[in-house]
N, C-alpha and C positions, 0 to 999 in steps of 0.2 A: 327899722324895716319891721312892718306888721306881718307875722307870719302863722296866724292863728293861736289856738291856747292846746299846750300839753294834755292829750284823752280826748280831746274835741275828735267829732268824727270829720274825716278831710276825703274827700274823692281823691283817686287818681287824676282826675284831670286837675282839679286843685293844685297838686302838687306840683304836676307837669308844667301846669302855668306860670306857676315860680321860675323854672329856668328852663322856659320855652328857647328863648332868645340862646343862650348859652348853650343850650342841645344842639340850636341851629351851625353854632358854630364848630362845635365836638364832630357833626358829620362832617363837614368840609373840613376839616384837619386828617380826619377818618381817611378822608378821599383823595387828599395830599398827600397822606404819608403812606398809602396802600399801592403806590405806583412804582413797579419795579424794573431794573432794564430787561427782565426776562419777561416778554408780552404776558404768558400763561400764568404768573405769578397776579399780575395787575386784571388779568380776569376774572382769576378765582377772586381774589379779593371785590371787586365789584359786586362779583356777583354774590356776593357773600352780604355785603352791605347792601345790597339791593332785596335781598331775602327778608331785612327789616328785623324784629325785635323787638323787647320794650326798653331796654339801653336802661334796662334797673342800677346797670354799676355805675356808669357815670352818672348818671341822675344822682345816686347816692353823694357821689365824690364833689357833685357841683353843691348840693343841700349843705352836706358839711363843709364844704368852704365858706359859705355864707353867713353859715352861722358863727364863726370865727373870722369872719369879717377881711376873706382872704381870697375872693372869686378873682379871676382876672385871668390873664396868659397863659399864666402856669395852673390852673385849675381845667382848663380848655387842654393844653397836653397833655396832662395827665389825664380828663379823661377818655381822650382818644386811645391813651396808652391801654389801660384798663378794658375797653371794649376791643381792643383787635386782639390783646391776650384772650379775651374771652372768645372773640372768634377762632384764633387757633386751635383751643382745648376743642370745639366742638367740631372742626377739621380732623383731627386726632381719634378724635372720641369716634368717629363715624366710620374710619376706617377700622377702628377695634372693634367695635359691633357690626361692621357688615351693613350700616344701616343704609335704604336705601331712600330714604327722603328725609330735609330738614325743613323745619317752615313751611311745608305746605309745596316743597318743592324739590327735584331730585338733589341729591346730597352732591357733594363735590366729589367725594369717591364714585359716584356713577358716573358723572359728566366727565370727567378725567381721570379717574382710575386709581387705584393707592398708591401708586409711587409717586405721581405727579403731587397727588393731594397731601402726602406724608410733607414733601420739601417746600411745598407752599404753606403748609403749616408752620415749621422751618422757620421759616421766612419770617415769616409773622409773628411769631416770638423775636425773634433777632431781632426786628425793623422795630418793634414794640420798646427793647431794652436802649435800641438808638435813640429811640424822642426821647424815653426818660433818661438818658445821658445828656439830655439838655438842661436838665435842671442843673447839673453840677451840685447835686446833693446826693451822699454817699445813704443816707438814710432812706431815701426813696430806693434807690437800688438796693438797698440790705434787705426791704420790703418786697419788691418784685423778687427777689433771686428765693429768698425764703418760699416765696408764695407759690414758685412753679416748682421749688422742690417738692413740697407738700402736696401739689397736685399728680404732680407725677406720681411719689410713694402712694398715694391713694388709687389712682387707676392699677398699679399694682399689686394691691391689696386685694381691689377687687376683682382680679382674674386668680388671683390665689385662692378666692370665697366664691367662686362662679362654683356650682353643683353640689355646694358643700347644705349640708341638712344640720350643720350646727353653728349655723349663722345666731349670733346672738344679738340683743339691742345696741348694746355696747358698741360692735361691730359696725352693725349700721349706724350709729354716732359716728363712728372715728371715721366712716366713709362719707360720710355727708360733708363732716369738717374739714376735711382732707379736699374734696372732690368741687365743692360747690362755696361753704361758708367762709375759705378764706381766702378767697377773691371780692367776697361783697366787705369781710372784715377790713381789709387793705383800704378799701377806698374812702374809711373811715380814720383809721392811724397815720395815715399820715399829716391829718390835721390833727392828732389828738395822739403826739406821741405820749404824751403824760394824759392823765383825767382832768376832762378840763370839768372847771367849777364855776358855776354861775351864782356866784354868793348872793347876788340881791334878790333872787328869789328861792332861795336854798336847791335848786337843784343842782346833782353831783351825776355826770357820764362816767360811767367806769369803763374800763378794755373790757373786751370779752364778747365782741360783736361775732354773729351766730346766721347762719339762714336754713331751711329747710329749703331743697333741691327745685325749681322751677314755680317759687313761690313768692308772693308779693310781696310778702314779709320777712326781715332780718329782725333780730329779738335782742336788745340790749338790757342790760342791769343798771337800773337806777334806783338812789333813792333820793326820798325829801323827806327829810330833816329827818333822819333815822328810819325811815318807813319804807321797806324794797318793795320793789311789787315789777314783774315785766310789763315792757310796754314795746309797741311798735317805734325804730328808732325814725320812721317816718314822721309821728310824730312826736316824739324828741327833737330830729332835727326841724321841723316849723312850729316847735315854740316860740312863743310872742317873744322876738328878742328889744332889749332896752338898753 
């Protein structure tokens, strides 16, 4: 599968064209798995899905799975899992921040109130774990549990630092890591529990993916024949596979 060359400029459209059909399947999986026995939860799930979003997290997961040749039902299911978890974090964040809008629409807490939104967010979290459990893979559950703990800790640390005039760069990077980067990283880690080495072309992809919030780019440490540099994993994942 020819996915371009590492370092070559690749547009967002070209990236998403690689996984267009798979993302459609992820959307259908999300739609199916966010139906609850309580109607208001289903309505909130539908509302969140209809609000759109870039779907960066499932996109990264799907691209990573294709890189190692393991795209399939499992990747679709886990793509839905990470997007549902992301949706749950947005619901909780909007309640905590008393946000009034999300993606150009009234936030769920404005539409349904704080109490209902918090419980719906809890349900989405648990549903994501329920779907992930079908993988019967302890490694997946371990990643998701650690991820959830990190994100909650990140929100608590942010609350502690609100209003402080002594916030350091290290503090900001820790919050970025806990609140945003860890969810990006998990999309890669399932397919790369150990470093992936593409020996034929001299590329080595090392653990440690991290990201700026609301950014197109995550960053991973790569080396080529001993020369280290920073590169976008979009370019890394879209490297020519042979």
